[in-house]
BALOBA-1460 file (C-alpha; in Angstrom, 3 decimals):
// residues 216
<rec num="1" residu="m" x="104.412" y="121.610" z="114.802"/>
<rec num="2" residu="q" x="103.321" y="117.964" z="115.007"/>
<rec num="3" residu="g" x="103.551" y="117.625" z="111.226"/>
<rec num="4" residu="l" x="107.060" y="119.064" z="111.191"/>
<rec num="5" residu="v" x="108.237" y="116.782" z="113.995"/>
<rec num="6" residu="a" x="106.843" y="113.731" z="112.195"/>
<rec num="7" residu="l" x="108.600" y="114.780" z="108.986"/>
<rec num="8" residu="l" x="111.940" y="115.270" z="110.745"/>
<rec num="9" residu="v" x="111.629" y="111.910" z="112.482"/>
<rec num="10" residu="a" x="110.890" y="110.187" z="109.163"/>
<rec num="11" residu="v" x="113.894" y="111.811" z="107.509"/>
<rec num="12" residu="v" x="116.322" y="110.914" z="110.286"/>
<rec num="13" residu="s" x="115.039" y="107.339" z="110.450"/>
<rec num="14" residu="s" x="115.913" y="106.830" z="106.776"/>
<rec num="15" residu="l" x="119.558" y="107.882" z="107.078"/>
<rec num="16" residu="p" x="122.339" y="105.301" z="107.467"/>
<rec num="17" residu="l" x="124.424" y="105.777" z="110.612"/>
<rec num="18" residu="a" x="127.656" y="106.052" z="108.609"/>
<rec num="19" residu="a" x="126.339" y="109.096" z="106.778"/>
<rec num="20" residu="r" x="125.727" y="111.112" z="109.926"/>
<rec num="21" residu="a" x="128.396" y="112.281" z="112.336"/>
<rec num="22" residu="v" x="126.271" y="112.561" z="115.482"/>
<rec num="23" residu="p" x="122.734" y="111.476" z="114.618"/>
<rec num="24" residu="l" x="119.688" y="112.679" z="116.496"/>
<rec num="25" residu="s" x="117.378" y="109.914" z="117.610"/>
<rec num="26" residu="n" x="113.668" y="109.974" z="116.869"/>
<rec num="27" residu="t" x="112.946" y="110.359" z="120.571"/>
<rec num="28" residu="e" x="115.265" y="113.349" z="120.822"/>
<rec num="29" residu="i" x="113.591" y="115.141" z="117.921"/>
<rec num="30" residu="e" x="110.166" y="114.522" z="119.396"/>
<rec num="31" residu="q" x="111.244" y="115.781" z="122.795"/>
<rec num="32" residu="l" x="113.079" y="118.836" z="121.444"/>
<rec num="33" residu="c" x="110.539" y="119.998" z="118.894"/>
<rec num="34" residu="g" x="107.272" y="118.742" z="120.339"/>
<rec num="35" residu="t" x="106.660" y="122.057" z="122.082"/>
<rec num="36" residu="a" x="108.613" y="124.328" z="119.710"/>
<rec num="37" residu="e" x="106.943" y="127.590" z="118.744"/>
<rec num="38" residu="d" x="107.743" y="127.236" z="115.037"/>
<rec num="39" residu="e" x="110.217" y="125.704" z="112.578"/>
<rec num="40" residu="a" x="113.008" y="128.149" z="113.418"/>
<rec num="41" residu="h" x="112.643" y="127.453" z="117.143"/>
<rec num="42" residu="c" x="112.765" y="123.721" z="116.456"/>
<rec num="43" residu="g" x="116.015" y="124.189" z="114.562"/>
<rec num="44" residu="r" x="117.541" y="126.243" z="117.342"/>
<rec num="45" residu="l" x="116.660" y="123.601" z="119.949"/>
<rec num="46" residu="i" x="118.332" y="120.925" z="117.841"/>
<rec num="47" residu="e" x="121.337" y="123.193" z="117.376"/>
<rec num="48" residu="e" x="121.837" y="123.487" z="121.142"/>
<rec num="49" residu="v" x="122.314" y="119.726" z="121.307"/>
<rec num="50" residu="q" x="124.540" y="119.514" z="118.236"/>
<rec num="51" residu="l" x="126.855" y="122.306" z="119.367"/>
<rec num="52" residu="k" x="127.715" y="120.143" z="122.378"/>
<rec num="53" residu="r" x="128.068" y="116.955" z="120.344"/>
<rec num="54" residu="l" x="130.244" y="118.603" z="117.703"/>
<rec num="55" residu="p" x="132.661" y="120.676" z="119.799"/>
<rec num="56" residu="g" x="134.828" y="123.122" z="117.909"/>
<rec num="57" residu="l" x="132.744" y="122.906" z="114.739"/>
<rec num="58" residu="a" x="130.539" y="125.946" z="115.297"/>
<rec num="59" residu="q" x="129.497" y="128.561" z="117.828"/>
<rec num="60" residu="r" x="126.401" y="130.668" z="118.363"/>
<rec num="61" residu="k" x="126.577" y="134.371" z="119.284"/>
<rec num="62" residu="g" x="123.075" y="135.778" z="119.458"/>
<rec num="63" residu="n" x="121.634" y="135.749" z="115.943"/>
<rec num="64" residu="v" x="124.990" y="134.815" z="114.379"/>
<rec num="65" residu="l" x="126.136" y="131.236" z="113.733"/>
<rec num="66" residu="q" x="129.828" y="130.783" z="112.908"/>
<rec num="67" residu="v" x="131.023" y="127.510" z="111.375"/>
<rec num="68" residu="t" x="134.702" y="126.597" z="111.325"/>
<rec num="69" residu="l" x="136.131" y="125.859" z="107.889"/>
<rec num="70" residu="y" x="138.993" y="123.453" z="107.190"/>
<rec num="71" residu="p" x="141.914" y="123.897" z="107.165"/>
<rec num="72" residu="a" x="141.279" y="127.542" z="108.140"/>
<rec num="73" residu="g" x="138.622" y="130.229" z="108.129"/>
<rec num="74" residu="t" x="135.044" y="130.746" z="109.256"/>
<rec num="75" residu="a" x="131.660" y="130.886" z="107.534"/>
<rec num="76" residu="t" x="129.121" y="133.241" z="109.109"/>
<rec num="77" residu="f" x="125.347" y="132.890" z="108.959"/>
<rec num="78" residu="t" x="123.208" y="135.712" z="110.354"/>
<rec num="79" residu="d" x="119.547" y="135.223" z="111.225"/>
<rec num="80" residu="s" x="117.186" y="137.916" z="109.960"/>
<rec num="81" residu="d" x="113.783" y="138.808" z="111.401"/>
<rec num="82" residu="d" x="112.697" y="140.634" z="108.250"/>
<rec num="83" residu="a" x="109.025" y="139.737" z="107.764"/>
<rec num="84" residu="a" x="109.382" y="139.840" z="103.973"/>
<rec num="85" residu="g" x="112.425" y="137.619" z="103.556"/>
<rec num="86" residu="g" x="113.932" y="136.801" z="106.927"/>
<rec num="87" residu="r" x="115.958" y="133.597" z="107.211"/>
<rec num="88" residu="a" x="117.199" y="131.615" z="110.182"/>
<rec num="89" residu="y" x="120.024" y="129.068" z="110.250"/>
<rec num="90" residu="s" x="120.677" y="126.274" z="112.737"/>
<rec num="91" residu="l" x="123.451" y="123.711" z="112.950"/>
<rec num="92" residu="w" x="121.918" y="120.362" z="112.035"/>
<rec num="93" residu="d" x="124.773" y="117.934" z="111.418"/>
<rec num="94" residu="s" x="128.182" y="117.270" z="109.885"/>
<rec num="95" residu="i" x="128.796" y="114.738" z="107.111"/>
<rec num="96" residu="d" x="132.373" y="113.749" z="107.819"/>
<rec num="97" residu="a" x="132.660" y="111.615" z="104.695"/>
<rec num="98" residu="l" x="132.392" y="114.749" z="102.540"/>
<rec num="99" residu="n" x="133.758" y="117.320" z="104.998"/>
<rec num="100" residu="v" x="130.503" y="119.290" z="104.827"/>
<rec num="101" residu="v" x="128.206" y="120.811" z="107.401"/>
<rec num="102" residu="v" x="124.420" y="120.681" z="107.121"/>
<rec num="103" residu="l" x="122.367" y="123.641" z="108.333"/>
<rec num="104" residu="y" x="118.621" y="123.646" z="108.897"/>
<rec num="105" residu="t" x="117.292" y="126.771" z="107.178"/>
<rec num="106" residu="t" x="113.896" y="128.376" z="107.648"/>
<rec num="107" residu="q" x="112.161" y="131.255" z="105.928"/>
<rec num="108" residu="g" x="108.696" y="131.766" z="107.350"/>
<rec num="109" residu="d" x="106.951" y="128.390" z="107.104"/>
<rec num="110" residu="t" x="109.359" y="127.175" z="104.408"/>
<rec num="111" residu="t" x="112.232" y="124.904" z="105.387"/>
<rec num="112" residu="s" x="115.303" y="123.727" z="103.511"/>
<rec num="113" residu="f" x="118.870" y="122.634" z="104.207"/>
<rec num="114" residu="t" x="122.057" y="124.537" z="103.448"/>
<rec num="115" residu="l" x="125.116" y="122.464" z="102.604"/>
<rec num="116" residu="l" x="128.437" y="124.130" z="103.482"/>
<rec num="117" residu="q" x="131.678" y="122.752" z="102.051"/>
<rec num="118" residu="r" x="134.267" y="123.310" z="104.753"/>
<rec num="119" residu="t" x="137.225" y="123.193" z="102.363"/>
<rec num="120" residu="n" x="136.160" y="126.208" z="100.312"/>
<rec num="121" residu="g" x="133.201" y="127.799" z="102.117"/>
<rec num="122" residu="r" x="130.805" y="127.296" z="99.209"/>
<rec num="123" residu="q" x="127.120" y="126.993" z="100.056"/>
<rec num="124" residu="f" x="124.339" y="125.072" z="98.319"/>
<rec num="125" residu="e" x="120.653" y="125.039" z="99.187"/>
<rec num="126" residu="l" x="118.923" y="121.664" z="99.115"/>
<rec num="127" residu="p" x="115.163" y="121.094" z="99.509"/>
<rec num="128" residu="s" x="115.519" y="118.345" z="102.125"/>
<rec num="129" residu="e" x="118.218" y="116.689" z="104.192"/>
<rec num="130" residu="p" x="120.761" y="114.949" z="101.943"/>
<rec num="131" residu="t" x="121.978" y="111.367" z="102.262"/>
<rec num="132" residu="v" x="125.468" y="110.529" z="100.998"/>
<rec num="133" residu="s" x="126.064" y="107.552" z="98.695"/>
<rec num="134" residu="p" x="128.339" y="104.664" z="99.759"/>
<rec num="135" residu="d" x="131.036" y="105.788" z="97.303"/>
<rec num="136" residu="r" x="130.847" y="109.395" z="98.587"/>
<rec num="137" residu="q" x="130.268" y="110.718" z="95.072"/>
<rec num="138" residu="r" x="126.604" y="111.725" z="95.307"/>
<rec num="139" residu="l" x="123.819" y="112.919" z="97.569"/>
<rec num="140" residu="v" x="120.109" y="112.216" z="97.311"/>
<rec num="141" residu="t" x="117.195" y="114.366" z="98.476"/>
<rec num="142" residu="a" x="113.509" y="113.476" z="98.585"/>
<rec num="143" residu="d" x="111.241" y="116.470" z="99.098"/>
<rec num="144" residu="f" x="107.588" y="115.455" z="99.170"/>
<rec num="145" residu="c" x="104.654" y="116.837" z="101.135"/>
<rec num="146" residu="e" x="101.185" y="118.221" z="100.615"/>
<rec num="147" residu="s" x="102.364" y="121.846" z="100.403"/>
<rec num="148" residu="r" x="105.569" y="123.900" z="100.090"/>
<rec num="149" residu="c" x="107.627" y="121.019" z="98.670"/>
<rec num="150" residu="v" x="109.220" y="120.601" z="95.246"/>
<rec num="151" residu="n" x="107.819" y="117.025" z="95.110"/>
<rec num="152" residu="e" x="110.956" y="115.718" z="93.478"/>
<rec num="153" residu="l" x="113.587" y="113.053" z="93.990"/>
<rec num="154" residu="a" x="117.008" y="114.474" z="93.140"/>
<rec num="155" residu="v" x="120.550" y="113.125" z="92.920"/>
<rec num="156" residu="w" x="123.407" y="115.582" z="93.389"/>
<rec num="157" residu="r" x="126.980" y="115.103" z="92.208"/>
<rec num="158" residu="v" x="129.579" y="116.189" z="94.754"/>
<rec num="159" residu="s" x="133.072" y="117.361" z="93.810"/>
<rec num="160" residu="r" x="135.782" y="119.511" z="95.340"/>
<rec num="161" residu="d" x="134.455" y="122.455" z="93.357"/>
<rec num="162" residu="g" x="130.845" y="122.193" z="94.434"/>
<rec num="163" residu="v" x="127.529" y="120.380" z="94.257"/>
<rec num="164" residu="r" x="125.288" y="120.171" z="91.192"/>
<rec num="165" residu="k" x="121.978" y="118.475" z="90.489"/>
<rec num="166" residu="e" x="122.698" y="115.484" z="88.268"/>
<rec num="167" residu="l" x="119.343" y="113.654" z="88.127"/>
<rec num="168" residu="a" x="115.726" y="114.522" z="88.940"/>
<rec num="169" residu="w" x="112.470" y="112.568" z="88.904"/>
<rec num="170" residu="s" x="108.870" y="113.180" z="89.928"/>
<rec num="171" residu="p" x="106.207" y="110.455" z="90.169"/>
<rec num="172" residu="k" x="102.930" y="110.718" z="88.264"/>
<rec num="173" residu="e" x="100.888" y="110.256" z="91.445"/>
<rec num="174" residu="a" x="101.040" y="112.625" z="94.414"/>
<rec num="175" residu="w" x="103.164" y="111.434" z="97.340"/>
<rec num="176" residu="s" x="102.433" y="112.905" z="100.759"/>
<rec num="177" residu="t" x="105.781" y="111.864" z="102.275"/>
<rec num="178" residu="a" x="108.968" y="110.183" z="101.070"/>
<rec num="179" residu="s" x="112.500" y="109.371" z="102.167"/>
<rec num="180" residu="a" x="115.418" y="107.997" z="100.176"/>
<rec num="181" residu="s" x="118.441" y="105.889" z="101.081"/>
<rec num="182" residu="w" x="121.152" y="104.069" z="99.147"/>
<rec num="183" residu="k" x="121.104" y="100.309" z="98.532"/>
<rec num="184" residu="d" x="124.431" y="100.620" z="96.718"/>
<rec num="185" residu="p" x="126.228" y="103.391" z="94.764"/>
<rec num="186" residu="d" x="123.924" y="102.858" z="91.778"/>
<rec num="187" residu="t" x="120.579" y="102.077" z="93.445"/>
<rec num="188" residu="l" x="118.178" y="104.097" z="95.568"/>
<rec num="189" residu="v" x="115.529" y="102.783" z="97.943"/>
<rec num="190" residu="i" x="112.534" y="105.100" z="98.344"/>
<rec num="191" residu="e" x="109.956" y="104.748" z="101.100"/>
<rec num="192" residu="y" x="106.859" y="106.828" z="100.375"/>
<rec num="193" residu="t" x="103.222" y="107.374" z="101.255"/>
<rec num="194" residu="v" x="100.457" y="107.737" z="98.702"/>
<rec num="195" residu="n" x="96.735" y="107.759" z="99.485"/>
<rec num="196" residu="d" x="97.597" y="106.979" z="103.129"/>
<rec num="197" residu="q" x="99.374" y="103.796" z="102.082"/>
<rec num="198" residu="e" x="103.068" y="103.190" z="102.768"/>
<rec num="199" residu="r" x="105.003" y="101.796" z="99.829"/>
<rec num="200" residu="s" x="108.574" y="101.367" z="98.643"/>
<rec num="201" residu="l" x="110.448" y="101.115" z="95.375"/>
<rec num="202" residu="q" x="113.978" y="100.948" z="94.047"/>
<rec num="203" residu="r" x="115.404" y="103.147" z="91.309"/>
<rec num="204" residu="k" x="118.620" y="102.641" z="89.406"/>
<rec num="205" residu="l" x="120.624" y="105.729" z="88.523"/>
<rec num="206" residu="a" x="120.810" y="104.299" z="85.010"/>
<rec num="207" residu="d" x="116.996" y="104.346" z="84.665"/>
<rec num="208" residu="p" x="116.204" y="106.316" z="81.470"/>
<rec num="209" residu="s" x="113.183" y="108.045" z="83.055"/>
<rec num="210" residu="w" x="115.425" y="110.402" z="85.059"/>
<rec num="211" residu="t" x="115.577" y="114.008" z="83.912"/>
<rec num="212" residu="r" x="119.093" y="115.391" z="83.500"/>
<rec num="213" residu="p" x="119.251" y="119.123" z="84.271"/>
<rec num="214" residu="p" x="121.483" y="121.092" z="81.913"/>
<rec num="215" residu="a" x="125.068" y="121.322" z="83.082"/>
<rec num="216" residu="r" x="126.157" y="124.715" z="84.414"/>
């Protein structure tokens, strides 16, 4: 679990305060997840704190998490213990700027984040925790690790109708960790580790080396 805790701390440290409704501090993550049995347990411990900090947003009933939609309705997420494909969901945060809720999702040793649009109940799975751009038009994810990661930097376009991957990029060298934040609406700042060395770079959204996934 030490590797997971370090990864979560790195991700939270990279996020601007304005992007997160009730941010968890590095110390809180370390204290909550330092003795967690596994990834799902870590998520549930964080959820206990967030349910209190975000009153009225969600409630837990056994293995069922219910999230309140806006202006009306409820989205239900049910944990499954199925050894072959069981999934567990935990309330992670709320991005007020986009009226979305972020859930920490685990399936065995694999972790991801589920983005729930409260206005329409639509759900989108992202490989890592998203960070919203200053103009509230995009999200960025950076999913890099030595195993079970897509090893890709991705920019997602957000609209009322949903979320779609707009840009993707992978470095030629292997990064062991990475986090991304926004310098401005058109520029990303990436902090990453390669060969045990910490480095940083900036990438413009207009950079021609981005891959543009086909529109759906």
